[in-house]
C-alpha positions in Angstrom: -0.1 0.0 0.2 1.1 3.4 -1.2 0.7 6.5 0.3 -2.5 7.6 -1.1 -3.5 4.0 -0.8 -3.0 4.7 3.3 -4.4 8.3 3.8 -7.4 6.7 2.0 -7.9 4.5 4.3 -6.3 5.2 7.8 -8.7 5.6 10.8 -8.1 5.8 14.6 -10.3 5.7 17.2 -11.9 8.1 19.9 -13.8 7.6 22.3 -15.2 3.9 20.5 -15.7 5.9 16.9 -13.7 6.0 13.4 -11.4 9.0 12.5 -10.4 8.9 8.7 -6.7 10.3 9.0 -7.6 12.3 6.0 -10.3 14.3 7.8 -7.7 15.1 10.5 -4.9 16.5 7.9 -7.4 18.5 5.5 -8.8 20.3 8.4 -5.1 20.9 9.5 -4.7 22.1 6.0 -7.7 24.1 6.5 -6.2 26.1 9.4 -2.7 26.4 7.7 -4.4 28.1 4.8 -6.4 30.3 7.8 -3.1 31.2 9.4 -1.7 32.0 5.9 -5.0 34.2 5.3 -4.4 36.2 8.8 -1.1 37.0 7.0 -2.2 37.7 4.1 0.0 35.2 2.4 -0.6 34.1 -1.2 0.3 30.6 -0.1 -3.1 30.7 2.0 -4.8 29.6 -1.5 -2.8 26.3 -2.6 -2.5 24.9 0.7 -6.6 25.2 1.4 -6.9 24.0 -1.9 -5.3 20.5 -0.5 -7.1 20.3 2.2 -10.3 21.0 -0.2 -9.6 17.8 -2.4 -8.9 16.3 1.1 -12.0 16.9 2.7 -13.8 16.5 0.0 -13.3 12.7 -0.1 -14.6 12.8 3.7 -17.5 14.2 3.2 -18.9 12.2 -0.1 -18.8 9.1 1.8 -20.9 6.8 -0.4 -18.1 6.7 -2.5 -15.3 7.2 -0.6 -15.9 4.8 2.0 -16.3 6.8 5.1 -17.0 5.0 8.7 -19.9 7.8 9.2 -23.6 6.9 7.7 -24.5 10.5 6.8 -23.6 12.4 3.3 -23.1 15.8 3.8 -23.4 17.0 -0.4 -23.0 20.6 1.0 -20.3 20.1 2.2 -18.6 17.7 -0.3 -19.9 20.5 -2.9 -18.5 23.4 -1.4 -15.1 21.9 -1.4 -15.4 21.9 -5.0 -16.4 25.7 -5.0 -13.9 26.6 -2.6 -11.6 24.8 -5.1 -12.5 27.5 -8.1 -13.2 30.1 -5.7 -9.3 30.1 -4.4 -8.3 29.5 -7.6 -9.8 32.9 -8.5 -8.3 34.5 -5.3 -4.8 32.9 -5.8 -4.8 34.8 -9.3 -5.8 37.9 -7.1 -3.3 38.4 -4.5 -0.6 36.9 -6.8 -1.8 40.0 -9.0 -1.9 42.3 -6.3 1.4 41.0 -4.9 3.4 41.6 -7.9 1.8 45.2 -8.5 3.4 45.9 -5.0 6.4 44.5 -6.4 6.6 41.6 -3.8 7.5 43.8 -0.9 4.0 44.2 0.6 1.6 41.7 1.7 -1.1 40.5 -1.0 -4.3 42.3 -0.4 -5.0 45.2 2.1 -7.8 44.9 4.2 -11.2 46.9 3.7 -14.6 47.0 5.0 -17.2 46.1 2.0 -19.2 49.0 1.2 -22.8 48.9 2.0 -23.8 48.2 -1.5 -21.0 45.4 -1.5 -22.7 44.2 1.9 -25.9 44.2 0.6 -24.6 42.1 -2.5 -23.5 39.4 0.0 -26.7 39.2 1.8 -29.1 38.8 -1.3 -26.8 36.1 -2.0 -26.8 34.8 1.3 -30.7 34.4 0.6 -31.0 33.2 -2.4 -27.9 31.0 -2.4 -29.8 29.1 0.7 -32.7 28.9 -0.7 -31.5 27.3 -4.0 -29.1 25.2 -2.2 -31.6 24.0 0.1 -34.2 21.7 -1.7 -31.5 20.8 -4.1 -29.6 19.4 -1.2 -32.6 18.0 0.5 -33.3 16.1 -3.1 -30.2 14.6 -2.9 -30.8 13.0 0.4 -27.9 15.3 2.4 -28.5 14.9 6.0 -29.8 18.4 7.6 -29.7 20.3 4.2 -31.0 23.7 5.8 -28.1 23.9 7.6 -25.8 22.7 5.1 -26.9 25.0 2.5 -26.0 27.7 4.7 -22.6 26.5 5.2 -22.0 26.0 2.0 -23.5 28.9 0.7 -21.4 31.0 3.4 -18.3 29.8 2.9 -18.4 30.5 -0.7 -19.3 34.0 0.4 -16.4 34.2 2.8 -14.3 32.8 0.6 -14.9 35.3 -2.1 -14.9 37.9 0.4 -11.5 37.1 1.2 -10.0 37.3 -2.0 -11.5 40.8 -2.2 -9.4 41.9 0.9 -13.1 42.3 3.1 -12.6 42.6 6.3 -16.2 41.5 6.7 -15.4 38.3 5.4 -14.5 37.2 9.1 -17.7 37.5 10.2 -19.3 35.4 8.4 -16.9 32.8 8.6 -18.3 32.8 12.4 -21.5 32.5 10.8 -20.7 29.8 9.3 -19.0 28.4 12.3 -22.2 28.8 14.8 -24.3 26.9 12.2 -21.3 23.8 11.3 -20.3 23.0 14.7 -23.4 21.5 15.8 -24.4 19.7 12.4 -20.7 18.5 12.5 -21.1 17.1 16.3 -24.6 15.6 15.4 -23.2 13.7 11.9 -20.3 11.7 13.6 -17.6 14.6 12.0 -15.5 14.9 15.4 -11.9 15.9 14.0 -14.2 19.0 11.4 -16.4 19.9 13.9 -13.7 19.8 16.3 -11.4 22.3 14.0 -14.7 24.5 13.2 -14.6 25.5 17.3 -10.5 26.4 16.2 -11.4 28.1 13.1 -14.1 30.4 15.5 -11.9 31.6 17.8 -9.2 32.3 15.3 -11.9 33.9 13.1 -12.1 36.8 16.2 -8.6 37.1 16.0 -8.5 37.4 12.4 -11.1 40.2 12.9 -9.4 41.9 15.2 -6.4 41.8 13.1 -7.6 42.5 9.6 -10.0 45.2 11.8 -6.7 47.2 12.8 -4.9 47.1 9.7 -8.0 48.7 8.0 -8.2 51.3 10.2 -4.0 52.0 10.3 -4.3 51.8 6.8 -5.1 55.3 5.1 -7.5 55.4 1.7 -5.8 54.6 -1.4 -6.6 56.8 -4.2 -6.7 54.1 -6.2 -6.7 50.6 -5.6 -3.6 48.4 -5.6 -4.2 46.9 -8.9 -6.6 48.6 -11.3 -9.4 46.4 -12.2 -8.9 47.7 -15.4 -5.0 46.7 -15.8 -5.5 43.1 -16.4 
């Protein structure tokens, strides 16, 4: 058995319940991505994408033989969307960093404007309304909270790519719903990591907020959207 085969099959026991090693490893990559994101480093994106790939195999248990009794299609689907949005974030932050000569962080934090917040709210309501019946029809366990976790996670990732301080608040709202859902589903490492993320998001919110207050508003963006 090679390293990949071992990673797909390896398990250990916690309080008599089987836990997949790849669930733990995937969440560790996710936490590392969040740490890089707090420091506004481009590495946040590729590291997070590795975690997305691993966690996709965890939540789609019917295809990858996970020990949990429930399939969370929203959780699995969000890993795919995460991967796609992360490509955008990776491109955007890399572009900004090159425009700054590689001597400053890849993004300058700021609060979203009123119009941008209305857009986020509309997307959250519409996205959840669309995702819920789809996930329910697929037989996803806990389709309503799963729908919000899917949509909220995508909005938070997009907000991070744009450099909006607000994205930390969206992550906190996602964690508040995700912890009880994952605990009830038996995904204990992911539930524990969501708790860690919650505390981490509070620290990230404070750090980005301080930076946004300390950075004077720029007359033009770091890298104009008109320059591609």
